[in-house]
N, C-alpha and C positions, 0 to 999 in steps of 0.2 A: 758524587751522587748522580744517579741516572735520572734523566728528564724524558718522560714518555711524551714527546711532542712531534714525532715523525709520522707521516701519513704515507702508506705504501700503496702503489698501484701495480696490479698484476694483470697484464693482457693475456688472454688465452684463446687459441685458435679453436675452430670447430673440430670436434673429435675426429671426424672423417678425414680431416686434412692434417691432423697432428701425427707426427712421427712417421710420415710416409717414407722418408729416406731410410729410417731405421727398420721399417717393416713390422713395427710392433705398436699398433694403435692402442692395444690394451695397456700399455705402460704410461700413456699420457696422463690419465687420472692419478695414478700413484705418484708420478713426478710432481704434478700440481699439488697434491695433498701434502707432500713433504715440504714444498716451498711455503705453502700457507702455514703449516705447523711451525716452521722456523720463524716466520714473521710473527705469528701469534705468541710465541714464547720469547720473543725479543724483549729486552728491558727498555728499549727505546721507541718501539713502534706503538703508536696509540691506536691506529686504525688501519684496516686493509680493505681496499676496494678492488674488486675483480671486474674486468671488462671483457665480455664475451657475447657471441651470438648463439652459443650452444646452451640449450636448456639444462642439459645434464650437468655441465660445469657450473652454471649459475645456481642450480639447486644444491650442489655439493658445497659451493662457496657459502651459501646461506647456512647450511649445517655446520660449517666451520666458523661461523660468527663473523663473516665478512659482509661488507656492503657490496652491492652488485649494481652494475650498469649493464643492462642487456641491450645489445645492439640489434637492430632489425636484420642486418646482414653483416657478414664479416668483411670489413673494409681494409684489413691489413693492420700490422702491429703498431705503426706510428699513429694512424688515426685513432686507434683504440686507446693508446696511451694519452693522447691529447684529450679525448673525451673523458677519460678517467680523471685526469688532472682537473679539468674544468668542473667536473661533478663534485669535487671536494668543497667548493665554495668557501675556501679559506680566505679570510679578509686580506691577507698579505701574499697568498699563493707561494709560500716558502716552506722549507722543511718537508720537501716531497722526495720520496724514494720510489724508484721504478725497478721492479725485479721481474725477470723472465720466469715463466712457469715450468721450465724444463731443467731445473737444477736439483737433481735428486740427492746430491751430497750436501746441500746447503743446511746449515744448522744455525740456531739463534746466536751463538757466540760469534760466528762469522758475520752475521747481519750487524750485530752491535759493534764489532771491530771496524767494519767498513764505515758505519755511520759516525762513529767517534773520530776516526781519522779524517773522513771526508768533511766533517763539520768545521774543520779549520780553513776550508776554502769556500768560494762562492758555489762551485760545482765540482763534482768528482765522479769517477766511474771505475768499474772493474772490467778489464778486457777478458775475452774468452781464452780458453786454453790454447787455441791455435794462434792467438795473437793478432787476429784481424778484426774480430767482432767485439761486442760488448755484452755483458750479462746483467749488470746493475748500474744504475745512475742515480745521482741525488743532487739536489740544489738547496742552498740555504738562503738564496736571494731571489726575489720575484722577477728581476729583470733578466735572469739567465735564459738563454735560448732553450727551446724544447730539446729533448734528448734524441739521440740517433741510435738505431739498432739495425742489424742486418749487415750486409757486405760493406767492408771498409768503415764500419762505425767507429772503430778505435781511432782511426785517423781523423774522422770527422769530429769526434769528441775533443780530440786534442786541438784541432783547428778552431773549435768553438770556445776554447779556453778552459775546458774541464780538466781537472788534474787526475791523472791515473794513480790509483792506489795499488801499488805493486808490492803486496805483502804475501810472503809464502804461506802464511796462516790462512789465506783466503783461497786455498787450492780448490776446495769444494764449490766456492762461489764462482769459480772460473769454468767449472766443468759442466757445460751444457751438453746434452746428449742428442745427437742427430743420426749417428751411425753405430754400427756394431762395435767398431774400435772405440768410439766414445763410451759406449756402454761398458765395455771391458774395463776402461780406465776408471769409470765411475765406481764399479764394483771394487776395484783395487783401492780407491780412496776411501770408500765406505758410504753406502747409500742410507737414506732415511728408512724409518719403519715401514711406511706404506710400500715403497719400492722393494725393500727387502722381502716383505711378505709376498708381493706379486711375483718376485723371482724365486723365492724359496721353495714354493710348492713344486716347481718344475726343475729346479737345479739338481743335478745328479750328485752323488757323493763323490764326485770326481774333483772337488776342490782340494786335490791332494797336494801335499808338499813333497811327495816322493821325488827324489832327485832323478829317478829313472823315467819320470813322466813329464810331459809338457802340457800346460793348460792353455786351451784355445777357446775362443768364443765363436759360436756358430754365426756366420754372416750370410750364409745362403743355404737353403735346405734342398734344392733340387738342381744339380747334384749338391750334396752336402759339402760345404767349404767352411773352414774355421780360420780365425786370425789370432795370432799370438800377441804377446805384450810388445813385441818389436814391430808389429804391423805386417808381419809376413803371413801369407796365406797358405793354407794346407788343405789339400783334397782329402776328404774323409770317406771316400768310397769304400775303403777296406778297413775302416776303423769300426770297432764295436760300439754302435750307438744304442744297444739294447737298454741301457739304464734310462734312456730318455723317452721311450715309448713313442712320443710324437715330437721329434726334434723341432725346435723353434729358434728363430733368430734371437740372439742374446744369451742363449744358454751356454754354459761352460762345461767342457768335458776334458778328461785327461787322455792324451795320446802318447804313443812311444816317441821318444826324443828325436828319432831319425825319420819321423813321418815327413813326407814331402807335400 
């Protein structure tokens, strides 16, 4: 039987600072929306609190039935998380789940799987796809230290005693998106509805399975450069980009297999 007693905290950057490495600020809200949708549809999450200094994000969070904590200014991810946890005013400060807002592949089944597996321990976390950072963290006991996110957070979580949940079914939970290669991988795994809609209007019909074509994701537009699934870069100067009208970072096109 499912017990909806978990309280999620989602920190969110200012939109002007979000996805700067990716070069696609317009995808920050769709990513965020898919994360909140996954939490709202979870069988175990009772409430979702969003912490941000961005009015647009806070307004969207309210529309998505979240509680909000609006910061006066963005002070970083860890302060935001701590503010969010403190705002919950839970009598025992346990059963807390922290989820980053840039996991477009996250779905409710992965949320529930992580919570169910992590509930066996005082604290647990999921590492990112690169294996150095973290994307989700939870605790079942109030004396557990606060979470760690950012560079080396996987190691810091381990040092703090948190147990890593290394389940292949959590592939979408591990896929945060900061670069064009990350975005390619997220599309391969399968993104949520909001992200899919944001990408779909501009995606060419070049999601082709033709064995004589190679699919690359645009990682730079001037000059145009694409990256394939193996992380190899290809100059697209001589590639027909006409289906794209306005090529943008993150879009996928088919190129001849011998393109360099």
